[in-house]
N, C-alpha and C positions, 0 to 999 in steps of 0.2 A: 597551657589548658585551654587556651583561644583559639590556637594554630589548630590544635586537635580536635578543636571541635569545627571548627573549619573542613579541616578534611573530611571530617567524617560525613560531614554534610554536600561533600563537591558530588557525590559519586549521583545523587537528587537531580542533580543541573546539567549531564553530560548524558548525550547519547547510550544506551546496553551496548558494548564493545563487541561483545563475542559473533559470530559467527558462524553460519550453518550449514552444509552441502545441502544444495538441493530447495533453500529458502531463498528470495529476494527481502532485504533489510531495509527500510525503509525506517531513518533517523528521525525523533522528534513529532513523530503521527500518530492520533489517536486512533483514526479508520475514516472519521470524517472527511467529508467533499462537499464545502460548500458553494452555493450554484454561484457564479460568475454573472454567467446570462444562456437564456435560454433561445437557441435558434432552429427554425426548419425551415427546409424549402415552401416559397411559394406553393407547393404542391398538399403542403402538410407533410410531407413526406422527411423523415430524417435526412442531413448530411451527409452524403459514402464516407463510408470509413478513413478511407483516403484524406480525403480533404480534411474529416475532423479532424487528421492526429497533426496533418500540413497546419491549419488554423492553430492549432493547438500550440504547435510548435513554433509559432513565428511570436507566438504573444509573451510578452512576459511577464504575466501572473499565471496564465493557464497551465495548469501542472496534471489534469484529468480528467475522463471526459465518458460521460454516461448519458442518458438517458432519460429525460423528464415526462411530463405529460404531453398527451398526443404524437408521441414519437418522437419530441423536439430532441435535437442533442443540446447535452447542457456541459459546458465547457465549465470545469470547477478546479479550487484550488485545494491543495493541502489544509487540515484543519493541523496548523502548529500546536505542538504541544508538547513541551520540552521534557515532561513527566514521564512517557510514554514511546515505545519504538515498535516497530509492527511487523514481522517475518512473513513473509508469502508464500507458500510450497508454489515452485514452477512446476512442469509436467515431467523432471526430471528429478523433483522430490521423492524421499521413498515415503513421504505422508499419500497413507493409503486417498484420503480422499483431496486430493490436488486439481484445480481446476484452472490454476494460471498457467502461460506460456509465457515466454519474450517473443515478441512480436518485432516485425520491421516496423520504421516510419514512411512515410506516405510519400507520394512523388517531389516534392521539392526538396521533405527535410528526410533523405531514405536511409542516412546514420541514424537518428533520433531511433532510441528501444522506447520500445513500450512493454509493459505487461497488461495482458490482456485477462481480464479474470472475470467468473459466473456472474462478481457482483460488481458495484459500483459506491460503494462505500462499504468499511465492515465498522461501525462504533453504532449501530442498531441493536435493539434487544434480541432479534431473528439470529444475529450472527455469532452469538455466544453460547455456547456448549458448557462453559461454568467459567468462574472467577474462582483463583486458588492463591495461595499463602505459598506459592512456589517457587525457588530460582528458576531462572531462564533454562538451564540447560534439562533441569526437570521438567517444565514446560514443552519443551522441544522433544525429549523423548517421549512424551505421552504424548502429543498432537501425529509424531510418527507411528502411534500403535492404534492411535482413533481410527476407524473408518469414516467416519467421518468431517473427520479436521482438517480445515483448510488453511492454514497458519496458528500464530498466536499471539499476540499483543506481553510487552511486557514493563514492567513498570522501572523505571531508571534506574530505580533503586537499588534491585536484585533479589527486591522479597515477594513481587506474588505478581501478579497478570493473566490472562485471562485465554481460553483457547477459542478458537473461530472455528465457523462454519457455514455452509452457505445460508443464505439470507432469500428472502423475498427479492431483492434488486434484481434489476435489469443487468448485463451483463456492463462492461467498465472498462476503459485504457487507462495504465497509470504511468505518467512519463522518466524513464530509467535514467535519473540526471547524478553529475559527482557530486551535487550538493545534499543531494536526499537520501540517495540508497548507497548501497555497497550488493557489490556483484561484481566480487572481483575477474569471473571472468567476462565481463563487458563493460570496457572503461570508455565512458561515454558522458558529453556533457550536451544540454540544449544549447547550453547559454554561453 
């Protein structure tokens, strides 16, 4: 009996295992991106995009890039959450609201792939179309049918999740690494 109970609880501690064509799958991420450090050029302008990508790729903690106050570059990490995964539609997806695309790295780390999206995090109320007690397959098909959907978040138990939309945030770059992302057509590791 104890074995059956332990087996029943196992999915809640693992990343969701399904992959969906046209979606980049971020394991164990709730959409949050805590700021590690904000940096601006002496002029007050943001760091140029290629340098942002190189700075972040060279760092052992930085996983994503956004923009903080006064145009500063915000170097960030993924908010680890073992109970949730996020799927973001890339530009080849059938999701009508897709606003992400895969881009190359900077000058010094050109092989590091990034997902460039119209938001720099996805855990704000402005990003939620709605939350539903539905399995991931139904969330996926619902996202593909919703003109505002840019992706979806799943609870790793497979019982619920949320549809995501563009929020009020600035653009963001998200590192595609073998440790946090499943992307069958891109095999790349930052570290």
